[in-house]
N, C-alpha and C positions, 0 to 999 in steps of 0.2 A: 801418410801424405798431406799435403796443405799446398793450397794455392794462393798465393798474395798479392799475383800480379796476373791480369786477365789480358791478353792483347786480341787481335783479330783473327787470328786462325781458330784460335780455341774457342772463341766467341762462335764463330761461324759454326763449327762442328757443335756446339751447342744448341743452335738454332735449327739445326738440320735433324739432331736428334728427336729436338721438341717436336718438329713439325712431323716426324716420321710418327713418333708415337700418340701424336692425336691423331693421326691418320688411321691409325692400326686401330683407334678406340672410337671413331667418328660415329659408328651405327651405335655405340650404347650411349653418346650423348644424343644422337636424333632422337633416342627413345625417351628422352626428358624435354624433348621441346614441345610444350605447348602453350607457353604464359606468353603476354597474354590473349593473343590471336594468331592464326597461322601466319609466319611471317618468313617461310623459309625453313629449314630443318639447321639447327644451331649446330649441330656437330659436322654436317656437311658443308655449312658457310663457313664457320672456324677453319676447318681443314682446307678449304678451297683458298680461303684469305693465307693462312699459314705458309701453305705450300707455296703461294706465291710470292712470300716474302723469302722462303727458303732458296727458292730458284734464284733469285736476284742473288742471294748471298753467294750463291755457287759459283756466279759468274765474275765475284768480285771478292773472292777469297785473298785477303793481305795479311801484313803485320797489324796495320791502321786499325784501331777498333771503332776508330769514330767515323771512318768510311766504311768500313762494313755494316755499322749501324746505319750510316746514311743510305746503304744498299737495301737494308730491311725495311725501312720506314717506306722507301720509295715501292718496292715490291709489294709491301701490304697494302698500301695507300690504293694502288690499281687494282689489287686483287680482293679488296675487301666486299664482303656481300653480308648482307642482313646487320640487323642491330649488333647481334654478336662479334662478327667481321670487323665491324667498323671500330668498334671498342677497344678490340683486341689489335687493331694498327693504332690507335693513339696511345695505348700503352707503350707500343716501341717506338712511337714518333716523339714522344715526351723522353722515353729511354735514351734514343740514339741522340737527340738535342744536347742531351745532359753529357755526351760523351764524344763529341761530334769533334772538339779539338785535339782528342787526346788519341796518343799511340797505344797505351796502354793504361787499365784501371786498378786501382788498388780494391780491396775489401771495402772500404766505407765509402768509395766512387760510385761502385756497384751498387750497393745500398741506395744512396742518394738518388742513382738515377732511376732505379724502380720506382721510387717515392716520387720523381719527377712524370714518369709516365702517369702515373694516377691522376696527378694534377691537371696533365693535358688531357686524358680521357675525361674526366667531370667537368672540364670546362666545353667539350666538344658536344657533351649531352645536354640539351635545354634543362629537363626536367629529370635528372638523376632519381633512379629508383634502387633504395637500398635492397639487400637480398638478392642482389645480382653478380655478374661477374666484376663489376665495380666494387661491390664490397671485398670479395674474395682477395681482388687487388690491392686495395687499402689496407686492409687490416695485415695482410702476409708483408706489403712493403712496410708498412710501421715496424713489424717485428722485426724486419732486415735490417732497418735501421737501430733498432734497440742491439741487436746483435753485433752490430760495427762496431760499438762502442767499445767491446771488450774483446774483439777478436778481427784481425784483417784477413782471416783465412775466409776465402771466397766459398769454399766447401762447407764450411760451419756455417757463414751466413745463409747459404742457398738451404741448406738443411733446415733452419728455422724460419727462412722463408715459406717452403714448402709445407712444414709443420703445422704452421698457422694457416696455410691457405687450405690446408685440409680441414681444420677445426673451423676456419669461417665458412667451408661450404657447406658443414653440418648443421650452423646457425642458420641459415637462410632462413628455412621454413619459419623462423621465430620473427623474421620480418615482412614476409611475404606470407599473408594470411590464406591466401589460396594455396600456397606450397604444403603449409600446412594442414589443411584442410584434407587434402588428398594423400600425406606423408611422404613428401619428395623434396630433393633437394636442385637448386637452381641450375638449368643444363649449360650455360656459360660458363658458370663457376667452374664446373666440373670439367670442361673443356681446357680453362687455364690451370687448372690442377695437373692434368696431362701435359701441358707444356713444360710444366715447371719440374715435373719427375722426369722430363727428357733432357732438360738442362742440368740437373742434379746429376744424372746417370753417366754423362757425358764427363763432367767435371771429376767425377771418381773414376773415370776409364772403365765404365761398365756399358754395356749394350742391352737395351730393351728389345724384348722381342715385337718381331712385325705385325704379329696377331695381338687379338685383344689381350691383355696382361693377365686376365682370369675370366673363366665362366662367370656369367652371373648368376647371381643366388636365386632362391625361388622367390625370397622377398624383394629381390631387386627386379625380377620380372613383374611380381605383383604391384610394384610400385611404379613401372612402366607401362602398365595399364591403365593403373588409375590415373598417370599422367594424360594418357588418352582422351579421359573421362572431362577433363577439366573445361573442354569447351563446353559442356553441359551447362555450366556454371554461369555463364554469360548469355545473353540473346542476341540472335545475329542483328535484331532491330535496335539493341542498344550500342552497336559499335558507329560511334559518331563520325569519323573518318573513315570512309569505306576502302581506299587505295592507296595500298603500299607503294610510295614512288621513289626511285631509285634511279639516281643520275649523277653525271658529270661534268661539268663546264671546263673546257682547256681555253684559258685566256686568248683573247685577241687583243692587242696592242690599242687597235683602233678604238675598240670599244671600252678598253679599260681607261682611256685618255678620255673618255668622256663621262664614264662612270668608274672613278678609281675604287678597287675593291678593298674593302675592308672585312675581315672575318665577322667581326662582332655585330657590324650593321647587317652584313647580309644574314646573320643568323637571326636576328632579332625582325628584318623583315619577313622571313619565310616563315618565323615562328606564327604569324597571323594566318598562315593558311590548313593549319593542322595541330596535330602532336607527334609525340615521338620523333621529334627532330634530332638528327644529326648532322654536322657541318664540319668537314675536314678540310685544310686547305694547304697547298705548299706553293712554291714559284709559278709553276705550271697550271695548276688544276684545282679546282674545288670539287669536292663530292659531297653528295647529299641524299639522306634516307628521311624521310617524312611520310608521315600517315596524313594524307589528305582528301577532302571532298570534292577536289577540284582539281585534278593534278593538271590539266592543261594550264591554268594560269600560273602553276609552280614553274612548270619547263618555260612558258613565255618570260617569266621572271628572271631567270637562270640566262636566258640568251641574252640577257643586257651586257654580260659581261663576256660573254665567247660562243664556241661553238659547243651544242650538246652533244655526248659521247656517252654510250655505254648505257641506255636507259631501259628501265625494266617499270611496269607497272602490273601491279597486282591487284584482284579485286578480292578483299579481305572477307568481306560479306558472304560472297558465293563460296570461299574456302571453308568457312566458318559452318557455313550451312550443309555443306558438305560431310564437314566431320561430323558433326551433330547426327545429322541424317543416319552416318554409319553406324554411330554407337549407339544410338537410340529407337533405330528401327528394328522393329521385332524378325525374329528368324533369318539374320542376315547370315547367320554361319551356313545354314542350309541353301540360303541362296549362292553363297559364294563358291560352293561345293560345286554347283551344278554347271557344269561348263555349256555355253551357248555355241550353236553352230556358226552363228556370225556375230562379229562387235565391230563397232562403229568408232574411230576415236576422231576426231576433229577440234582446230584450233580455233580460238575465237579470241576477241578484244571487246569486254565490254558483257556486263552480267546478262542484260535483255538479249543478247544474240546468244549467248550461252543457252540460256532457256529456251531460246527460237531453237537450236538446232537439239537438244533435247527432247523437245514437244515432238520433233518430226522423226526422231528414232535414234539419235547418237546415243552412246552408252558411256561416253567419257569426253570432258570438253577441258582442254589444256589451256590455260589463260595464256596468251600470246598476239602477237600481232607485230606491226612495223616497228615499235620500239621495244618489244620484249620477245624476241625469238626465243622458242624453249629450246633446250638442249638433246642431244640423241637420247641422254639418260632419261629428260623429262617424258620424252615419247616412248620410250621402252617401258618406263614405269605405268604409263597410262594403258599401254597395251596388255600389261599384266593384271591390271586391276580389271580390265573388261572380263578376261577370262573366257575367251573363245576359240574357237577351232581354227577360225579365219577371220581375221581382223582387216577391216579397210581404214585408211588412213586419209583424212582431208587436211592436208597444210593450210589450205586458204591463204597462203603467201608464197610470193617465188622465193625470198630467204628462207624459207623453212621447208622446202622439196628436199634439198640434200641431206638435212639432219634427219627428215622422216625415212628417205630412202637410207640412210646408214644405219638407222634404227632396225628396219628391215632387215639389213645385212647381218648385223650382230645379233637379233633376237632369235630367242629359241622357236618363237611363235610364228605361224605361217602367216606372212602380212603381205597387203595389197596395196602401194600407193597411188592413189589418185591425185595427179599434180594438179589439184585446184590453186589457183593462183589469189583470188577473191574470197571473200565471206559470201556474195551473191554465187559464185562458181560453186562452193561448196555446199550452198544449200539446195541448187539445182541437181548436184549429184546425188545427194542423200535423198533429195525427193524421186529420184530414178532408180534406187534400189528395190529390189524386190527380195523379199527372204525366201519367196519359194524356188528363185531360178538359182542355177549353179553358180559356182564362184566365176567361170570364165565368161559367161552370158553378164553379170553384174559387173566385173569389170569394164567391160567392152561398153555397154550402156552407161555407166557414169561416166566414162571419161568423154563419150560421145556427148552426153549433156552439157559437158563444159563447154561447147563449141555454140549451144544455145541460148545464151543469156549475156548480155553487155552490162559492165559494171561502171558503174559514175561515183564520185566521191567528192565532197567540199571538204577542204581543210585551211589552214593558213599558212602563210608565206612565214619562215624563220627569219628571211633575208633579203636584201634588194638582189636580183638577178633580171637577166634576160634570156628567155628562152622560147624557141620557136615562134618568134615575132612579138613575143608578148613582153612588154615592160612590167616587171612584176616589183612591187614595193613591200617591204616588212610589214607584215600584219594584212596585207590583203587576203581576201578569201579567194580560193583557188578552185576550179572546177575542172577535175581528172575525168579524162572519157577512155577506159581502156589503157590507163599507163600513161597517156599523154595531157599535158595541162592545155586546155582548149578554152578556157575563158578565166578572167579574174576582175575583181568589184572589191570595192570598201564594203558593201552591203553583203552581209550573210545569204540574205533571202534571195536579194537580186542575181547573184552568184547563183543560187540552187536555181533559179528559174532559166538563167541563161544558160546552165549546163542541160538542162533537160529538153529546151530547145534546140539542141544542136544533136541529141540523142535520140529523142522519140521521133517516130515516122510511122508512117501507113502501116508497116508492118508489126509495130510494137501492140501488143495485146495486153500484159499484165506490168503495170508497173509496183514496185515493193520498194518503200521507204522506210529505211531504218534510221532515225534519229539520234544524235548522241547526245552527252550529258550536258552540253550548252545551248541546247536549245529548247525552246519555251513552246507552251503549248499554242499560243498564238502565233508563232514562226510556222508551227506545223499547220495550223489551220488556213494559213495564209496560203503556204505551198500547195496545199489540197485543191484550195479554191481556184489556184490558177491553172492546174492541171485540169479541173472539172471544166471550166471555163473555156480552155482551150483546145484540150483534147478529150472531148467528150465520150467517143468510144472506148477508151482504156479503162480496164477493171484496175484500183489504187487499192492497193494494203499497205498500211501503217504499222508499223513496230518501235516500239520504245527499245533501243539495243543499247542505250547507256555508256556508250563507247567513249572514250575520250581521244582527243585530237581531231575526229573525223566527224564534222557537225553532220553530214547527211552521208548515208551508203545508198545507193541505187540499182537496183537490179530491174532490169527492163528484158523481157520476155516476148 
């Protein structure tokens, strides 16, 4: 059997089987994901990315391979998650661009398109690292071009591509010292191998199993455990840029007319804010992944060109500390086996707020909030990690309550959702928890506590608007009381004072101030002085929440 011409319908089936095979082995890839710091599970990210691409392909199956490629590229772009997912999307973006005008392609066209994908992927990464999925893609594409010089059979070419991909994967430890140190291969490269295995099977008319292709050997299990300990080779304080920031900008004509978008300039400008930068764009949107110390500034820059969508911010220092703590804490196995009577899972944005929740009794804190709503799966996983007979979930955001309730419905554990809509409500509910009381009493008490705290927030406007009688201009600081914008000011500190003036009254006894990553010590001291001079009877608590986007969060009781 030989194939010398590849049309859209057959390519679509290749994509679908490649995605299915990756999905079946995603957990195996997850086990290899630890380098260089926690940034999402590689297998999960690649699986979700490829699944998104395959879904778009299924909706656009046709003879014309260029149009099927365009659908794949669009689906991957919108679904890309994490470094590995973004790079995967770029590999097939370049591939699709190379075939966009063709109804069918030859073996040589196929090999050339794979190489074009590698070029696109390398351009998308500010500082490409060898020994990763990039290297595996590059080496295998090069072998495909060589094979195409002597054969036009796409099956033969794909066999050589896959053979070299596997060989390149085995060589990744020689290029990345930390991989060699613990005796493992690159996880993203392994994911790409699974995709290519699916491609070849489809070309040969074979169907790969929907379950993992083989049970891992003892050596593979040992390697996976070694991978988990790689985090111990770096110190939390050595992470220079602490927030993994992902977002997309949907272009607006009015903004791009004033600020014409150029992908190269956009990438160079963003590189000033951090590292691990990935930028990919098409006619409608640009997607960004960056490790930054000031994610708010990165988002503000992106807004020059349009509306922000699909935002996610993760605190990598906290994730790293948690992993290092898990792998280096003595007797962790004994603790895991001991099931607690009660467990508390909460959601927070900012490492300082997470520490605050932990200090008053939370057992697991999920990074999330306004711009990064955790999924149902994220919550279920946290519940399992708590290992308790009864688990209370504090969503702390109205947009997370439904996911928490869904986690309750699908989980095997006994879960109770306390519908906290803000961080202050979550803190108040957690303080009301009594480990000596029964679950019904605790549920009632914690829900009641939500009614006895007021929440205020200071953030910035992302566009001009008029709401509730206020004329708000872009970059104004807004004061939000109980979900309603009540004040605005060009000055952050004045906005905070104005908001407190509207919220504090004779019944107020305790004011908790949680300040964000963009707030200076002088600004905190100035606000404290304002409260002491004007509301002398109120007890003040100050906490460094280190949260992005919200300069101040106020809790008033």
